C-alpha positions in Angstrom: 0.0 0.0 0.0 2.8 2.4 0.9 4.6 1.6 -2.4 1.4 2.4 -4.4 1.0 5.7 -2.5 4.6 6.7 -3.2 4.2 5.8 -6.9 1.0 8.0 -7.1 2.6 10.9 -5.3 5.7 10.8 -7.5 3.4 10.6 -10.6 1.5 13.7 -9.5 4.7 15.6 -8.8 6.1 14.6 -12.2 3.0 15.8 -13.9 3.4 19.2 -12.2 7.0 19.4 -13.5 6.0 18.8 -17.1 2.8 20.7 -17.1 4.3 24.2 -17.4 6.2 23.7 -20.7 3.3 21.5 -22.0 0.8 24.3 -21.4 2.9 26.5 -23.7 2.7 23.9 -26.5 -0.9 22.8 -26.2 -3.5 25.2 -27.4 -1.6 28.3 -28.5 -3.5 30.5 -30.8 -7.0 29.1 -31.5 -7.7 27.8 -28.1 -11.4 28.1 -27.2 -14.0 26.9 -24.7 -12.8 29.8 -22.5 -15.7 29.5 -20.2 -13.9 26.6 -18.6 -11.3 29.0 -17.3 -13.8 31.3 -15.4 -14.1 29.0 -12.4 -17.0 29.0 -10.1 -18.1 30.3 -6.7 -18.0 33.8 -5.2 -15.4 33.1 -2.6 -12.5 32.2 -5.0 -13.4 35.1 -7.3 -13.4 37.5 -4.5 -9.8 36.4 -3.6 -8.6 37.1 -7.1 -8.8 33.5 -8.2 -5.8 32.7 -6.0 -7.4 29.5 -4.8 -5.3 26.5 -6.0 -3.8 25.7 -2.5 -6.7 26.9 -0.4 -9.4 25.0 -2.4 -12.0 23.4 -0.1 -15.7 23.0 0.0 -17.8 22.4 -3.1 -16.1 25.2 -5.0 -12.9 23.1 -5.0 -14.4 21.1 -7.8 -13.9 24.1 -10.2 -10.3 24.9 -9.0 -8.5 21.9 -7.6 -10.3 18.5 -7.1 -7.8 17.5 -4.5 -9.5 19.9 -2.1 -12.6 17.7 -1.7 -10.6 15.0 0.0 -10.5 17.0 3.2 -14.3 17.4 3.4 -16.0 15.5 6.2 -19.7 16.3 5.5 -22.0 16.4 2.5 -22.0 19.9 1.0 -23.5 21.6 -2.0 -23.5 25.0 -3.6 -25.2 27.0 -6.3 -23.7 30.2 -7.8 -24.6 32.7 -10.4 -22.7 35.6 -12.1 -24.1 38.5 -14.1 -21.7 38.9 -16.9 -21.5 41.3 -19.8 -24.2 42.0 -22.4 -26.9 40.0 -20.5 -24.8 36.8 -20.3 -25.0 34.6 -17.2 -22.7 32.0 -15.6 -24.2 29.4 -13.4 -22.5 26.7 -11.4 -23.8 23.8 -9.3 -21.6 21.6 -7.1 -22.1 18.7 -4.7 -19.5 16.8 -2.7 -20.2 13.5 -0.8 -17.5 12.0 1.5 -17.1 8.3 1.0 -15.0 7.8 4.0 -12.5 9.6 6.2 -10.0 9.4 3.3 -11.9 10.1 0.1 -14.8 11.9 -1.4 -16.7 12.1 -4.7 -18.0 15.3 -6.3 -20.4 16.4 -9.1 -20.3 19.7 -10.9 -22.2 21.6 -13.6 -20.8 24.8 -15.1 -23.0 26.7 -17.6 -22.3 29.9 -19.7 -25.6 31.2 -21.0 -25.9 33.9 -23.7 -29.6 34.7 -23.4 -31.7 35.3 -26.5 -29.8 36.9 -29.4 -31.8 38.3 -32.3 -31.0 37.0 -35.8 -30.1 39.6 -38.4 -29.7 39.2 -42.1 -28.5 41.4 -45.0 -32.1 42.2 -45.8 -33.1 42.7 -42.1 -30.1 44.3 -40.4 -32.2 45.6 -37.5 -33.6 42.2 -36.6 -36.0 39.5 -37.8 -37.9 38.8 -34.6 -36.2 35.4 -34.5 -33.7 34.5 -31.8 -31.0 32.0 -31.1 -28.7 31.2 -28.1 -25.1 30.4 -27.6 -24.9 28.2 -24.5 -22.0 26.2 -23.1 -22.1 23.5 -20.6 -19.6 21.3 -18.7 -20.7 18.4 -16.5 -18.1 16.6 -14.4 -17.5 14.0 -11.8 -14.5 14.2 -9.4 -12.7 12.0 -7.0 -10.4 13.1 -4.2 -8.3 11.1 -1.7 -6.0 11.8 1.2 -2.8 9.9 0.3 -1.1 10.8 3.6 -2.0 13.1 6.5 -0.5 16.0 4.5 -0.9 15.1 0.8 -4.1 14.9 -1.1 -4.8 14.3 -4.8 -7.8 14.6 -7.0 -9.0 14.0 -10.6 -12.0 15.3 -12.6 -13.6 14.0 -15.8 -15.9 16.4 -17.5 -18.0 16.3 -20.6 -18.4 19.6 -22.5 -21.2 20.7 -24.8 -21.2 23.9 -26.9 -24.4 25.0 -28.8 -24.4 27.9 -31.2 -27.7 28.3 -33.0 -27.8 25.3 -35.5 -24.3 23.9 -34.8 -22.9 22.1 -31.8 -19.7 20.6 -30.5 -18.9 18.2 -27.7 -15.8 16.9 -26.1 -14.3 15.8 -22.8 -11.4 16.9 -20.6 -9.5 15.9 -17.4 -8.3 17.9 -14.4 -5.7 16.6 -12.0 -4.6 18.4 -8.8 -2.8 18.0 -5.5 -2.4 19.8 -2.2 0.3 19.5 0.4 0.1 20.9 4.0 3.6 21.8 5.0 2.5 22.1 8.7 4.1 25.5 9.4 1.4 28.1 10.2 -0.9 25.9 8.2 1.1 26.6 5.0 -0.5 24.8 2.1 0.9 24.2 -1.4 -1.2 23.2 -4.4 -1.1 22.7 -8.1 -3.6 21.7 -10.8 -3.6 20.8 -14.4 -7.0 21.5 -16.1 -8.8 21.1 -19.4 -6.5 18.4 -20.8 -8.4 16.9 -23.7 -8.7 16.5 -27.5 -9.7 19.2 -29.9 -13.3 20.0 -30.6 -15.2 20.6 -33.9 -18.6 22.1 -34.6 -21.1 20.0 -36.5 -24.7 20.4 -37.4 -27.3 21.5 -40.0 -26.0 25.0 -39.9 -22.9 23.9 -41.8 -25.0 22.2 -44.6 -25.6 24.1 -47.8 -26.5 23.5 -51.5 -24.3 24.7 -54.3 -26.1 27.0 -56.8 -27.0 25.6 -60.2 -25.0 26.6 -63.2 -25.2 25.7 -66.9 -23.4 22.4 -66.3 -25.5 21.3 -63.2 -28.9 19.6 -63.4 -29.5 20.0 -59.7 -28.1 21.5 -56.5 -25.3 19.5 -54.9 -25.5 19.1 -51.1 -22.3 20.3 -49.4 -21.0 20.8 -45.9 -18.7 23.5 -44.5 -15.8 22.0 -42.6 -15.3 23.4 -39.1 -11.8 24.2 -38.0 -10.8 22.2 -34.9 -10.1 24.3 -31.8 -8.1 23.5 -28.7 -9.0 23.2 -25.1 -7.7 26.0 -22.8 -5.1 23.8 -21.2 -4.2 25.3 -17.9 -1.5 24.8 -15.3 -1.8 26.6 -11.9 0.3 26.5 -8.7 -0.1 28.3 -5.5 0.3 28.7 -1.8 -1.8 29.6 1.2 -0.8 30.6 4.7 -2.5 31.8 7.8 -0.9 35.1 8.8 -3.2 35.3 11.8 -4.4 32.1 13.5 -7.5 32.6 15.6 -9.7 32.3 17.4 -11.5 34.6 17.1 -9.8 36.1 14.1 -8.1 34.4 11.1 -6.3 36.0 8.2 -5.3 33.9 5.3 -3.1 35.0 2.4 -3.0 33.1 -0.9 -0.9 33.5 -4.0 -1.2 31.8 -7.4 0.6 31.5 -10.7 -1.4 30.3 -13.7 -0.6 29.7 -17.3 -3.5 29.2 -19.8 -2.3 27.8 -23.2 -3.4 30.8 -25.3 -2.7 33.6 -22.8 0.4 35.1 -21.1 1.2 33.7 -17.6 -0.7 35.4 -14.8 -0.4 35.8 -11.1 -2.9 36.6 -8.3 -2.9 37.3 -4.6 -5.8 37.0 -2.2 -6.7 37.7 1.4 -9.5 36.3 3.6 -10.3 37.6 7.0 -12.6 35.4 9.1 -14.3 36.4 12.4 -15.3 33.4 14.4 -15.5 31.5 11.1 -18.9 33.2 10.7 -18.2 36.5 9.0 -15.7 36.9 6.2 -14.1 39.8 4.2 -12.1 39.0 1.1 -9.8 40.9 -1.3 -8.0 39.9 -4.4 -5.7 41.3 -7.1 -4.6 39.9 -10.5 -1.1 40.5 -11.6 0.3 40.6 -15.2 3.5 38.5 -15.1 4.3 39.2 -18.7 4.2 43.0 -19.0 4.8 44.6 -22.4 7.6 47.1 -21.5 9.0 47.5 -25.0 10.7 45.1 -27.4 14.2 45.1 -29.0 13.3 47.9 -31.3 12.0 50.1 -28.5 14.9 52.0 -27.1 12.9 54.3 -24.9 13.5 54.1 -21.1 11.0 52.5 -18.8 10.3 54.2 -15.5 9.0 52.7 -12.3 5.5 54.0 -12.9 5.2 52.2 -16.2 6.4 49.0 -14.7 3.8 49.2 -11.9 1.0 50.1 -14.3 1.9 47.2 -16.6 2.1 44.6 -13.8 -1.2 45.7 -12.4 -2.9 46.0 -15.8 -3.6 42.2 -16.0 -4.2 42.6 -19.8 -8.0 42.9 -20.1 -8.7 40.1 -17.7 -9.7 40.1 -14.1 -8.9 43.2 -12.1 -9.2 43.9 -8.4 -11.9 42.0 -6.6 -13.6 42.0 -3.2 -16.3 40.1 -1.4 -18.2 39.2 1.7 -19.4 36.0 3.2 -21.4 34.6 6.1 -22.0 31.2 7.6 -25.0 30.5 9.6 -25.5 27.3 11.6 -29.1 26.0 11.6 -29.4 22.9 13.8 -27.1 20.3 12.2 -27.0 22.3 9.0 -24.7 25.1 8.0 -25.8 27.6 5.4 -23.3 29.9 3.7 -23.9 33.0 1.5 -21.1 34.6 -0.4 -20.9 37.7 -2.7 -18.1 39.0 -4.9 -17.5 42.1 -6.9 -15.0 41.8 -9.7 -13.7 44.9 -11.5 -12.5 44.7 -15.1 -10.2 47.1 -16.9 -12.2 47.5 -20.1 -15.6 45.8 -19.4 -18.4 46.3 -16.8 -17.9 44.9 -13.3 -19.1 41.4 -12.6 -21.3 40.6 -9.6 -21.5 37.0 -8.3 -23.4 35.3 -5.5 -23.2 31.8 -4.1 -25.5 29.9 -1.8 -24.1 26.8 0.0 -25.3 24.2 2.5 -23.5 21.5 4.4 -25.1 18.7 6.5 
């Protein structure tokens, strides 16, 4: 048994070592299915998405499946985010402990466009007909404590994309691990997400007939060929440490480094203050780890203000975030409500709320 555990631990660590260069090769330009990188739950978002090492509760299913191994009670959550242009993101998660050592989890992540009016060349202001562009991911996860300090987890998810009269489906794997160093509850974590084959759109929207010409007696049915697109292969690593260990107060700091295959590497830091593990205040900040400070042909000097501005810019992705949370015990149940506010540099702010229950 110990030999098997050692083999599994070494395999997970080896995967972490090769994941960073692999993330640069897989995907590249043309990676899609970006809704998979948005995560789920108001708590992680409020902490700037620096959640790889801290991941616990049902939200861990979207960030690091190893986190569910530490759960000792059944828990579920539902979250919704109001995105841009009337779009919504919804997530549902459920974790069921199987024993003191392992747990199983189920997740649903949905990105919903809402109705979009169809326009044509003849009716450029609308046709009173509508379509939707909805994306779904349904997954099952398994997490296990390999030792008192080391946990590992894996997720298998099926992905469905629907765009009017075309659709695509695929599958992907997530693999993660956490390690508790034992010093001020210092935790380390890493995760590899969205490892899967390319996807391709199919459907009646790609079928058409060629027009007749003088040499044709009838139209010839034809089909447009959809270009394959990659999964947003992601590697993330992070750490979490309790700066203040209560009771009644606890202050936890987290830091993450993430590389998505079609994006520059990013960093994030987060803080969570808990009062009696009932009331929570959270802050987060994304960092641009690949600032554009001028190339070889740019001989202009770069001052400190420019460097700071570029590092904090985060390249049109997540900006500063904040949030609140409360946990209310009701008999043998525990109900939690979380809210996050996420500021974006070029788009409208995103509001997100989550409702959780443990029993």
